[in-house]
Structure formats: structure tokens, C-alpha cells
N, C-alpha and C positions, 0 to 999 in steps of 0.2 A: 027547065032541068037544071040549069046552071044556078037559079035562085034558090032550089031546093038542095043543091049541093052545098052552096055558102049557108044557108040556114043550119044545116047538119054540123057543118065543120066549125060555124062559131056557137053551137049549143054546148056548153059545159056542163050541163046537168049531169050529175053521175061521176064525173071525173073525179072528184074526191072521195067518193066511195072506192073507186078502182086503187087510188093511191092508198089509201087505209087499207086495203086488202091486200095490196103488195106488202105492206110493211108489216102487217101481222102475219103473212105467210113466211116473211124473211125472219122475223122474230123466233117463229115456231121451229123453222130449220137451224137457226144458229142456238137455240136452246137444247135441241135434239143432239147437235154435234157436241156441244159442251157436256152434256149429261153423259154421253158416250163415253167421252175422254175421262171424265171424272170415274165414271162407273170401272172402267179397266183400271184406273191406277188405284181405286179404293181396292178392287179386288187382290190385286198384286200387295198392297200393304197388308191386308189381312191375312193373306198367305203367308208373308214373311213374318209377321207377329205370332200366328200360330205355331210355325216352324221354330221359332226362339223359345216360346214357352214351352212347346213339347221338348226341347233339347236340354232344358234345365234339369239339373240332378237336385231332387227334392228328398234327400235322406237325411235323417236325423229327427229330434224331437223340436217342437218349436220353443221349449225350454234353452236348448242348448244354444240356439242362436239369440236368445235375448240375455244369456249369461255373458256373453262376448268371449267365452272361452272355445277355441276350434274343437271340434268332436264332441264337446260336452262338459 
């Protein structure tokens, strides 16, 4: 029995597979965390830009803006 346990303990076949699986799982978890943070900030930035654009006063004709004279 002791010899069988020693043989199992010394057998490292498959250990590298476990290492790569754990590494891949950590990478996926980190990617999800980063994407979640970026998504939240992107949504906030988009909302701010939309509010700024909506608040702009767009009166007058395009030619009055090109002439350089205020109001026309």
C-alpha cells in the first residue's frame, strides 16, 4: 500500500494540465472584471456626451456661423 501511494505521489502526469487550466480560468476571470469596469465607465461617458450634445443651442443658419459675425 505504501508503494502505491508513493507511486501516485511521484507521478506528475497531468500536473501541467491543471496548471494551465487554473491559469486560463484566472485569465478569464480577470478579463471579465476588466470588461465590466470598462463597460460601466463607457456607459457613463456616453451619457455625459449625450447630455452635453442635447444641451447645445443650435440656432441660426450654417452660413451665419461661417461668416464670423454674431447672429448673422
